[in-house]
C-alpha positions, 0 to 999 in steps of 0.5 A: 500500500502506497501513501499518495496525495490526500483525496481530491475532496480535501484539496482546495479547488482554487487557490485564488484570493477572495474578491475583496482580498484581490481588490485590496492587493491591487489597490496596494500595488497601485499605491492608492489609499482607501480614501483616494479610491473612494473619492475617485469612485464615489463609493463611501469609505466604509463600503470600500473597507467592507468589500475588501473584507469580503463583507458585501452586506453593506452594498445593498444587494447583488446589483450594487455589489457587482457595480462596486466590484466593477468600479473598484476593479477599474480604478485599481487597474484590474480586469473586473470580469474574473472578479464578477464571475468569482463573486457570482460563484461565491455569493449566488450569482446575478440576481434575476430582476424578472420575477418583479414583473409578475409580482407587480402584475399580480397586485394590479390584477387582484383589485379587479372586481369579481362580481358585476358592479351593479351600482355603477351600471345603475348610475350610468343608466340614470345619467343616460336617461337624464341626458336623453330627457334633457336633450329632448326638452332642449330640442323641443324648446328650440323648435319654436324659435328654430325658424328664425335661426334657419331663415338666414343660413347665408349669414351664418356660413360666411361668419364662421368660415373666415374665422376658421381660415384666419385663426388656425394658422396662429395657434398652430405655431406655439403648440410645437414649442410648448410640447418641445419645451415642456421639460425646460419649462420648470419652475425656477425656484425649485429643482426638478429632476426627470429620469428615463430608463432609456437603454435598459432597466435600472434600480433607482432611489430619490430623496428630498433635501430632508432625506425623505425617501420619495421613491425607490425600486426598479425603473423598467425600460421606457419608464420615466419618473419626475421629482421636485423639491424646493432645495435638493434632490438626491439620486442613486442609480444602479445602472447609470449607463441606461438612464437619460437624465434631465435636471431643471430642463437640461440634459445631463450626459455621460452619467456612467457606464452600463452597470455603474452605480452613481450617487448624484445630488442636484440643486436649483442651480444645476446641472453642472459638468461632471 
């Protein structure tokens, strides 16, 4: 009997450092401090420390954790792809956003009435009867004086046709301008933020200047949200590359890459470049 290597089950499958340890080693090799990385990536210092200790609970979920890993890796000069694969293997992988839609649809379907709404039907019938009676009485009252109105139709037609020729041309001009500048026409004494999931869905949250949560959740592709406050709006975007953002009627471009997490604050004097 020969004494060979220990069984395969007792040997480690991968000698690679953990995701957090790899990011920490790369940061040290790049000669960067945690504070410098935090300033460059806008990821708070406590979260950077936690990630380097493989504590992803402070990231707020898999979407945020993956975004932080991607941003930190690029900042310290490491390819984020292997780290994201390793994170998925160690922490359950990419969260699937698709189950949210059936849940929301189910909540919308539940309130539908299961039995006929006889009250609404009766109200509609009563309104129809009252409207018919009123219409009949009105026509009966105008038949007596209808002869004098119908006696000179020639005077009615010329008076109406010129007004149609001269008036339609004037209001047609300002209407397109109003529709095109609807976003720009925001109140000057407030900050107004409009965001649209233009290139994909994203997780978002919005707070007012007091820190009160205005809204939080997944913004599906094509959906838009508008928020207004007297002083400041604070935003968190889980997928900055998918968002089209207007602040006080002006578009803010280059928010970030796909999957990048951005924390933004805007006041009445914004937007500013950055």
